[in-house]
C-alpha positions, -999 to +999 in steps of 0.1 A: +001+003+003+029+022+010+045+014-024+014+024-043+009+057-025+049+067-035+038+058-071+006+076-074+028+106-057+051+104-085+026+104-110+013+136-098+044+153-099+053+144-132+019+150-146+020+184-134+054+193-143+047+182-182+011+199-182+027+233-171+009+236-133+041+232-114+059+262-104+079+283-132+109+299-136+103+335-148+124+346-178+133+385-179+134+399-213+171+403-226+160+433-245+161+469-234+149+505-249+162+539-249+134+568-259+156+588-279+188+573-297+215+592-279+198+570-243+199+542-266+235+548-272+248+555-239+227+520-225+244+500-253+277+514-235+264+500-208+251+466-219+275+461-242+267+427-260+251+412-230+215+429-241+196+440-267+192+479-268+166+493-292+157+529-298+116+539-297+119+571-317+131+580-350+156+611-360+132+633-354+121+621-313+090+612-326+078+574-315+083+551-347+049+533-355+060+498-337+071+515-304+041+502-285+049+464-296+085+473-292+083+483-253+060+449-250+091+428-254+118+452-235+126+449-200+129+482-193+126+515-210+154+545-203+135+578-209+156+611-204+126+625-184+123+655-206+098+671-230+113+650-256+100+619-250+069+623-225+047+605-253+066+574-242+046+575-205+019+567-224+031+531-231+036+519-198+020+484-197+024+452-180+061+441-163+079+469-180+100+489-159+101+527-172+133+545-158+137+584-160+172+594-160+166+628-151+163+609-118+203+609-119+204+647-127+213+673-096+190+698-112+161+673-121+147+670-156+167+694-179+163+698-218+192+684-237+209+669-208+224+639-228+242+665-247+264+672-220+291+648-209+291+657-174+254+646-170+258+620-196+277+602-173+252+605-141+228+591-164+251+560-172+254+554-132+217+552-129+215+530-162+243+507-147+224+506-112+194+493-130+208+468-147+230+456-121+198+452-101+180+440-129+208+412-141+228+404-111+247+376-133+261+402-153+267+428-128+308+425-134+304+437-168+285+465-163+305+475-139+337+470-162+317+489-186+304+517-174+345+526-157+353+522-192+328+550-205+334+572-173+370+572-190+360+582-224+339+608-211+368+622-190+391+620-220+365+636-246+355+666-218+394+674-213+399+677-250+367+699-256+379+721-225+411+727-242+396+735-278+366+759-263+391+779-238+417+789-268+386+807-284+379+844-286+344+838-285+322+830-251+288+829-265+262+821-296+228+824-307+199+792-308+165+792-312+162+772-283+182+760-248+189+722-262+225+729-261+226+751-230+234+726-205+267+718-225+273+751-233+277+757-193+300+729-190+323+750-212+316+782-194+300+793-228+269+815-227+235+810-249+217+837-264+178+823-271+162+837-300+132+818-310+132+840-345+163+824-355+137+791-362+130+792-401+156+822-405+174+819-437+210+827-425+223+835-460+205+870-464+208+906-456+179+903-432+195+875-409+226+896-406+210+925-396+189+907-368+218+881-358+243+912-353+217+932-332+207+898-311+245+890-308+254+927-300+256+922-261+278+892-260+299+904-292+290+871-310+276+862-350+277+826-340+244+808-346+237+772-339+209+753-356+195+717-353+196+698-382+168+686-396+165+646-403+188+638-431+204+669-428+242+669-423+263+689-396+292+710-401+305+748-394+303+777-422+314+813-422+282+829-448+292+856-468+274+882-447+294+875-416+272+848-397+290+816-386+263+787-388+271+758-370+248+733-379+249+705-349+230+670-344+212+667-309+192+635-313+219+610-328+206+611-363+241+610-375+255+589-351+270+557-366+289+541-336+294+549-301+276+576-281+314+594-271+327+595-305+293+610-318+289+636-291+328+649-288+324+655-327+292+676-321+311+698-297+343+697-318+317+714-342+306+742-313+342+749-305+355+751-341+326+776-348+330+799-320+371+800-328+364+816-363 
């Protein structure tokens, strides 16, 4: 009788396991997402090849048509916490974790924070801490890659400071505050003039307006954000304006985060040095 009970108990355990009624191991997705490309690039720098990193927005910062589906496959979504990706909060679902990287910044939410090496390093730290907690078996890899990222940011920041400090101009004009935090890192001032948006910088009208707007800071350098498909660069117009076209959303990024951002800020340094 005792032997029969043992056989029945064993049969029940096998039946439950086969039917899926027994305890299950929860498998965490190995896909993580960044709302915009610069955030995804920072996440990639920390995650390396251990996790798949995807971006939810296009080159213009607007969500992709399949963004909702991409979110559903993610373990975690990293947001800037700024107006550029407020749309992502409407996509919260299920067990997908949403992390606002602005929480890592001393000053809280700030537009264009990913364009500052200082703030990007703080954002990377929060990404590392989040991934360490979610994937403890990969903690050593994440910590090591974070250390490398910090060193790369520090070296790039040092090179840029030497470039900017040698420039004669300490200010530039822009249509919004996108580059204000990055400028502040190098002691530069931004004269925000919404009227610059859509203005033809090669014309006589632009020359007059820029001369007026920049007279207080003695600058004719104008920073504009390139449209999707556009190219970055610095050019001196025939009317004296120095136009500096920069990529704030990573549309032109072909590799890692640090080289991309250093290139943008090098262009800025070149513009104020003209």
